[in-house]
Structures are given as C-alpha cells and as structure tokens.
C-alpha positions in Angstrom: 0.0 0.0 0.0 2.9 2.4 0.7 4.0 2.2 -2.9 0.5 3.2 -4.1 0.2 6.0 -1.5 3.7 7.3 -2.5 2.6 7.6 -6.1 -0.6 9.5 -5.1 1.4 11.8 -2.8 3.9 12.6 -5.6 1.0 13.3 -8.0 -0.9 15.6 -5.6 2.3 17.4 -4.4 2.9 18.4 -8.0 -0.5 20.2 -7.9 -0.5 21.7 -4.4 2.1 22.1 -1.6 0.0 21.2 1.4 -0.9 17.5 1.0 -1.3 15.0 3.9 -1.8 11.3 4.0 -4.4 9.9 6.5 -4.6 13.0 8.7 -8.0 13.5 10.1 -7.3 17.0 11.1 -4.4 19.4 10.9 -3.9 21.2 14.2 -2.9 24.6 12.7 -4.2 24.5 9.2 -3.1 26.8 6.4 -6.0 26.7 4.0 -6.5 25.3 1.5 -5.0 21.8 2.1 -5.5 18.3 0.9 -5.9 15.0 2.8 -6.0 11.7 1.0 -6.8 8.2 2.3 -6.8 4.8 0.8 -9.9 3.5 2.5 -10.1 -0.1 1.5 -8.7 -2.7 -0.7 -10.5 -5.5 -2.5 -8.5 -8.5 -3.8 -9.6 -9.0 -7.5 -6.7 -11.1 -8.6 -4.5 -10.4 -10.5 -5.3 -6.8 -9.4 -6.5 -5.0 -6.3 -9.3 -2.4 -6.3 -8.8 0.4 -3.9 -11.0 3.3 -2.8 -9.1 6.5 -2.7 -10.7 9.5 -1.0 -9.3 13.0 -1.5 -10.5 15.7 0.8 -9.9 19.4 -0.1 -10.4 21.7 2.9 -10.7 25.5 2.9 -11.6 28.3 5.4 -15.3 28.3 6.0 -15.5 32.0 5.0 -13.5 31.7 1.8 -15.0 31.6 -1.7 -15.8 28.1 -2.9 -14.1 28.9 -6.2 -10.7 28.2 -4.7 -11.4 24.6 -3.7 -13.6 24.0 -6.8 -10.6 25.1 -9.0 -8.2 22.9 -7.0 -10.7 19.9 -7.3 -11.0 20.6 -11.1 -7.2 20.5 -11.4 -6.9 17.3 -9.5 -9.8 15.6 -11.3 -9.1 16.8 -14.8 -11.2 16.3 -17.9 -11.7 12.6 -17.8 -10.4 12.1 -21.3 -9.6 8.4 -21.6 -7.1 8.8 -24.3 -5.1 11.6 -22.6 -6.5 12.6 -19.2 -5.1 15.8 -17.7 -6.1 14.8 -14.1 -6.6 11.8 -12.0 -10.0 10.8 -13.5 -9.1 8.0 -16.0 -5.4 8.5 -15.4 -3.0 5.6 -15.6 0.2 5.8 -13.6 2.7 3.2 -14.7 5.9 2.6 -12.7 8.5 -0.2 -12.6 6.6 -1.8 -9.7 3.0 -1.2 -10.3 0.3 0.1 -12.7 -2.6 2.2 -11.4 -5.9 3.2 -13.2 -8.1 5.9 -11.6 -11.8 6.3 -12.1 -13.8 8.9 -10.2 -16.8 7.6 -8.5 -18.1 10.7 -6.9 -17.5 14.4 -6.2 -19.3 16.2 -3.3 -19.1 19.6 -1.7 -19.7 19.8 2.0 -20.9 23.1 3.3 -19.1 25.0 6.2 -22.4 24.7 8.1 -21.9 20.9 8.3 -18.2 21.0 9.2 -18.1 24.2 11.4 -14.4 24.9 11.0 -14.0 24.4 7.2 -15.7 23.7 3.9 -14.6 20.7 1.9 -14.8 18.9 -1.4 -14.6 15.1 -1.3 -13.6 13.1 -4.4 -13.7 9.3 -4.4 -11.9 7.2 -6.9 -11.9 3.5 -7.6 -8.2 2.6 -8.3 -7.4 -0.6 -10.0 -3.8 -1.6 -9.1 -1.6 -4.2 -10.7 1.7 -5.1 -9.1 4.5 -6.1 -11.4 
C-alpha cells in the first residue's frame, strides 16, 4: 500500500504544496489543504481495487471557487485517451500500474463541518503489481 500512497502523494504534491496522508485534522491548518486516504482494498486477482478519498479543505468563509478550482485541477477532464487529471489516469511505474476512475465528487458546506468547507472526491483505483 505504501507504494501506491507514494505515487498518489507525488502526483498531488505536483499540484499543491499542502498534502497530507491519512490525517483526520491538521492542528494549525493553512488553507487550502488536501488530505488523502486509501480507504479499503478488495482483492480482485490479479489486481486489487482500492477506494481513494481526496478531501480538499478551505476556510469556511472563503469563496468556494478556490477549492472548486483545485478539485478541477486534481480531477481533470476525464479524457480516456489523454487525461489531464486523476480521472481516467494511468500511472505506470516499474513496480505497479494504477488506473483511476472517479466515482463521486461532493461539496460539504461549512455549516456541516463548522471549521472548514470541503470537497470530497472518491476514486476507484485498480492496481496491478509487477
């Protein structure tokens, strides 16, 4: 799992400087920031299917445009032939191959979170180990 998480971290850090793995909350956040988690793995030999959740947080009083733009950049256009974001992206390394497919995208209001507003994107990731 660490190999997969490392590839996701590298990808997200190329898009934004404040990215955290598995953190439920940052004690002194500098908004906006991204938290990602690999929630579960399903053995579908010869591959594994993973659920990747990406949470983008921002100040509750900030314009939603900032995190929507960041979410758009991460997600991309979904072009299967040449995706410019994670949706439909294939990451191929010497040790593994990952295929990302966005399952959902949801905005959570500041009223529901109190200290932040958030966009959650969930991807099904099919991983093949070489």
